[in-house]
C-alpha positions in Angstrom: -36.6 -4.3 5.7 -37.7 -2.4 2.5 -39.9 0.7 2.6 -41.3 2.2 -0.6 -43.1 5.5 -1.0 -43.6 7.8 -4.0 -40.5 7.1 -6.1 -38.5 6.5 -3.0 -37.1 3.2 -1.9 -35.3 2.6 1.4 -33.6 -0.6 2.4 -32.4 -1.1 5.9 -31.0 -4.6 6.8 -32.6 -6.1 9.9 -29.3 -6.5 11.7 -27.8 -3.2 10.7 -25.8 -1.4 13.3 -23.9 1.9 12.7 -20.2 1.7 13.3 -19.2 5.4 13.5 -21.2 8.3 14.9 -21.7 11.5 12.8 -18.5 13.3 14.0 -16.4 10.2 13.6 -17.9 9.7 10.2 -17.0 13.2 9.1 -13.4 12.6 10.1 -13.3 9.3 8.3 -14.8 11.0 5.1 -11.9 13.5 5.1 -9.3 10.7 5.6 -10.8 8.7 2.7 -11.0 11.6 0.3 -7.5 12.9 1.1 -5.9 9.4 0.9 -7.7 8.3 -2.2 -7.1 11.5 -4.3 -3.5 11.7 -3.4 -2.8 8.1 -4.4 -5.0 8.3 -7.4 -3.3 11.4 -8.7 0.1 9.8 -8.2 -0.9 6.5 -9.9 -2.5 8.2 -12.9 -0.1 11.2 -13.3 -2.9 13.7 -12.8 -2.8 17.3 -11.6 -5.7 18.8 -9.6 -7.4 21.8 -11.3 -10.3 24.0 -10.4 -13.7 23.3 -12.1 -16.9 25.3 -12.8 -20.2 24.8 -11.0 -22.0 26.2 -14.0 -21.4 26.5 -17.7 -23.0 28.6 -20.5 -26.0 26.9 -22.1 -25.2 27.5 -25.8 -21.7 25.9 -25.6 -22.7 22.3 -25.4 -20.1 21.7 -22.7 -22.6 20.4 -20.1 -23.1 16.7 -19.8 -26.5 15.5 -20.6 -25.8 12.0 -19.2 -28.1 9.6 -21.0 -29.2 12.4 -23.3 -32.6 13.2 -21.6 -31.8 14.6 -18.1 -32.4 18.4 -17.9 -29.9 20.5 -15.9 -30.9 23.3 -13.6 -30.6 26.5 -15.6 -30.7 30.2 -14.8 -30.2 33.7 -16.2 -27.2 35.8 -15.4 -28.5 39.4 -15.0 -25.2 41.1 -15.5 -24.3 39.5 -18.8 -27.8 38.6 -20.2 -26.7 35.0 -20.7 -28.2 31.7 -19.7 -26.2 29.1 -17.7 -26.6 25.6 -16.4 -25.5 23.9 -13.3 -23.2 21.1 -14.4 -24.4 17.4 -14.3 -20.8 16.2 -14.8 -17.7 17.6 -16.4 -17.1 15.0 -19.1 -16.7 17.5 -21.9 -15.3 20.5 -19.9 -12.3 18.3 -18.9 -11.3 17.5 -22.4 -11.4 21.2 -23.3 -9.3 22.0 -20.3 -6.6 19.5 -21.2 -6.0 21.4 -24.5 -6.5 24.9 -23.1 -4.2 24.3 -20.1 -1.4 22.7 -22.2 -1.4 19.1 -21.0 0.5 16.6 -23.1 0.1 12.8 -23.8 0.3 10.7 -20.7 -0.6 13.6 -18.4 -4.0 14.4 -17.1 -6.2 16.3 -14.6 -8.7 15.7 -11.9 -11.1 17.9 -10.0 -13.8 17.9 -7.4 -17.1 17.9 -9.3 -20.3 18.9 -7.4 -23.5 18.5 -9.5 -27.2 18.7 -9.1 -29.3 16.2 -11.1 -32.9 17.1 -10.5 -34.2 14.6 -13.0 -33.0 11.6 -10.8 -36.1 9.5 -11.1 -35.7 7.5 -7.8 -34.1 8.4 -4.5 -32.9 5.4 -2.5 -30.0 4.1 -0.5 -27.6 4.8 -3.4 -29.2 7.7 -5.4 -29.3 11.4 -4.6 -30.0 14.6 -6.5 -26.6 15.7 -5.3 -23.5 14.2 -7.0 -20.0 14.6 -5.8 -17.2 12.8 -7.7 -13.6 13.1 -8.8 -13.8 13.9 -12.5 -10.6 13.0 -14.3 -9.3 13.1 -17.8 -6.0 12.0 -19.4 -4.5 12.6 -22.9 -3.8 9.4 -25.0 -2.3 8.9 -28.4 -4.2 7.7 -31.4 -2.8 4.2 -31.2 -4.0 4.0 -27.5 -7.7 4.1 -28.5 -8.2 0.3 -27.8 -9.4 -2.1 -25.2 -6.0 -2.9 -23.8 -5.4 0.7 -22.8 -8.9 0.9 -21.3 -8.2 -2.2 -19.2 -4.8 -0.9 -18.2 -6.3 2.3 -16.8 -9.2 0.4 -15.1 -6.6 -1.8 -13.3 -4.7 1.3 -12.1 -7.8 2.9 -10.7 -8.9 -0.4 -9.1 -5.5 -0.7 -7.5 -6.0 2.6 -5.7 -9.5 1.6 -4.6 -8.2 -1.7 -3.1 -5.3 0.1 -1.4 -7.7 2.6 0.1 -10.0 0.0 1.5 -7.1 -1.8 3.2 -6.0 1.4 4.9 -9.5 2.4 6.0 -9.9 -1.1 7.6 -6.5 -0.7 9.3 -7.3 2.8 10.7 -10.8 2.1 11.8 -11.0 -1.2 13.7 -14.8 -1.0 13.7 -14.5 -1.9 10.0 -12.3 -5.0 10.2 -13.3 -7.0 7.2 -11.8 -6.3 3.7 -14.4 -7.0 1.0 -12.7 -6.3 -2.3 -10.6 -9.0 -4.2 -7.1 -8.1 -5.4 -8.1 -8.3 -9.1 -11.1 -6.9 -11.0 -13.0 -9.0 -13.5 -13.7 -7.8 -17.1 -16.8 -8.7 -19.0 -18.6 -7.2 -22.0 -22.2 -6.1 -21.8 -22.9 -8.3 -24.8 -21.4 -11.3 -23.0 -23.6 -10.6 -20.0 -26.7 -10.5 -22.2 -25.7 -13.9 -23.7 -25.2 -15.4 -20.3 -28.5 -14.0 -18.7 -30.9 -13.1 -21.6 -33.9 -13.3 -19.3 -32.6 -10.8 -16.8 -32.6 -7.0 -16.9 -29.3 -5.2 -17.0 -29.6 -4.4 -13.3 -30.2 -8.0 -12.5 -27.3 -9.1 -14.6 -25.0 -6.7 -12.7 -26.2 -8.1 -9.4 -25.5 -11.7 -10.5 -22.0 -11.1 -11.9 -21.0 -8.8 -9.1 -22.1 -11.3 -6.4 -20.0 -13.9 -8.1 -16.9 -11.9 -8.9 -17.1 -9.1 -6.2 -15.5 -6.5 -8.5 -16.4 -6.1 -12.2 -15.8 -3.8 -15.1 -18.6 -4.0 -17.6 -17.3 -3.0 -21.1 -19.4 -1.4 -23.8 -22.3 0.6 -22.4 -24.5 2.7 -24.7 -24.7 0.6 -27.9 -27.7 -1.5 -28.6 -27.4 -5.2 -27.6 -29.0 -8.1 -29.5 -32.4 -7.3 -27.9 -32.1 -3.8 -29.4 -31.6 -2.0 -26.1 -28.3 -0.8 -24.6 -27.1 -2.1 -21.2 -27.6 1.5 -20.1 -28.0 4.8 -21.9 -25.0 7.0 -22.6 -24.9 10.4 -24.3 -23.5 10.6 -27.8 -20.7 13.1 -27.4 -18.3 11.9 -24.7 -17.8 8.1 -24.3 -17.0 6.1 -27.4 -19.6 3.2 -27.2 -19.8 2.5 -30.9 -16.3 1.6 -32.1 -16.0 -2.1 -32.9 -13.4 -3.9 -30.7 -13.5 -7.4 -32.2 -15.7 -10.5 -32.3 -18.6 -8.2 -33.2 -18.5 -6.3 -29.9 -18.6 -2.6 -29.6 -17.5 0.0 -27.0 -14.4 1.6 -25.5 -16.1 2.5 -22.2 -17.6 0.9 -19.2 -18.5 0.9 -15.4 -16.6 -0.3 -12.3 -19.0 -2.1 -10.0 -18.4 -3.9 -6.7 -20.6 -6.2 -4.7 -22.0 -4.5 -1.5 -23.1 -7.1 1.0 -24.6 -4.5 3.4 -27.4 -3.9 0.8 -27.0 -7.2 -1.0 -26.6 -5.5 -4.4 -24.1 -4.3 -7.0 -22.7 -0.8 -6.4 -21.4 1.4 -9.3 -18.3 3.3 -8.2 -17.1 4.7 -11.5 -18.2 5.3 -15.1 -15.4 5.9 -17.6 -14.2 5.5 -21.1 -12.1 6.4 -24.1 -13.7 9.6 -25.5 -15.1 10.0 -29.0 -13.0 10.9 -32.0 -14.4 12.5 -35.1 -15.7 9.3 -36.5 -17.3 8.1 -33.3 -18.9 11.5 -32.7 -20.5 11.6 -36.1 -21.7 8.0 -35.8 -23.2 8.4 -32.4 -24.8 11.7 -33.1 -26.5 10.2 -36.1 -27.7 7.2 -34.1 -29.3 9.6 -31.5 -30.6 12.0 -34.2 -28.5 14.8 -32.6 -26.6 16.1 -35.6 -27.7 19.6 -34.7 -25.0 19.5 -31.9 -22.3 19.8 -34.6 -22.9 23.5 -34.6 -22.0 23.8 -30.9 -18.7 25.1 -29.6 -17.5 21.8 -28.1 -18.4 19.6 -31.0 -16.8 22.0 -33.5 -13.5 21.7 -31.7 -13.6 17.9 -32.0 -14.5 18.1 -35.7 -11.6 20.6 -36.2 -9.1 18.3 -34.4 -8.7 21.1 -31.8 -9.2 18.8 -28.8 -6.9 16.0 -27.7 -7.8 12.3 -27.8 -8.4 11.3 -24.2 -9.7 8.8 -21.7 -11.6 9.9 -18.6 -14.4 9.4 -16.2 -15.9 10.0 -12.8 -15.4 8.3 -9.4 -18.1 8.7 -6.9 -16.8 10.3 -3.7 -19.9 9.6 -1.6 -20.2 6.1 -3.1 -16.6 5.3 -2.1 -17.0 6.7 1.4 -20.3 4.7 1.8 -18.6 1.5 0.7 -15.5 1.9 2.8 -17.4 2.9 5.9 -20.1 0.2 5.4 -22.9 2.7 5.5 -26.5 1.7 4.7 -27.5 5.1 3.1 -25.6 7.5 0.9 -27.1 10.3 3.1 -24.8 9.1 5.9 -21.8 10.5 4.0 -23.2 13.5 2.1 -25.6 16.3 2.8 -28.5 16.2 0.4 -32.3 16.5 0.2 -34.6 13.6 1.1 -38.4 13.1 1.5 -39.9 13.5 5.0 -40.9 9.8 4.9 -37.3 8.8 4.3 -35.9 11.1 6.9 -38.4 9.7 9.5 -37.7 6.1 8.6 -33.9 6.6 8.8 -34.2 8.3 12.2 -36.5 5.5 13.5 -33.9 2.9 12.5 -30.8 4.9 13.8 -29.5 5.8 10.4 -28.0 9.2 10.8 -28.4 11.4 7.7 -26.0 14.3 7.4 
């Protein structure tokens, strides 16, 4: 069953039955988050740090995602400054690596809680509230390549698989493991060549249904049709560096097939971050050269920030996937339309 009303789309499978009540779900969420972050930090050599909920407007540290989303902003009466609620911590983390004294091969992770008021559609997978593990790790200059990107993706995916196995073992109501042992790599340009008549979202669904777990490389640069697979901001991921065979991009997304909703589910967006050359190239492409006067961008241009790789891993997305929930509101407390709340209640979908 699919219900649509005013930028809201709700899908509830006809045979859907909840497997855990609200209190059991809350306990399971804690188990998943504790287990995943402990194993993730160990596998990736990351230290947990504290992170801001807001940053100053003029610094350029906030993440503008695809470049158009406007963050929630407010005035600070005591200091006469303007601040913004974070949308992610892509740039703040890189600054923290340098300021906190991390060295090559080390990194950090943090709990990132964000508000994205410009989210165009609210549905089973999308909310205005975003909770994720933001992480960043220092790399050497000779590690800015696809081999290192794939190596890190495999390490992350290893922890995701391990967590699913343990969730299924602990909660017998969730007996079936979905994820394959290995993740499949494909470039966004290869996907376009394979399915030129499909939209990027449709391509993701086709390849994920076949491979079950996929990392799509190169998101942000224009494809042959002149449009990117998806938009990316100019100043964090490197989506413009050539990587051979005419392809570009040192970033990508981890997606898995979610049979409960019969669609691809993005669990993580990540990438090798821009160096000076990539930053200049991407700012020029986006006509955003004015950002070179901002604090964060000046530090990159002055070689005052380390080269790094980083990304975000959706906490609610992971919990939803592992617990086989039909709606992300079953594993996070957010804001939904009255119509969606009523439809979920009518179909025994318990929103937190």
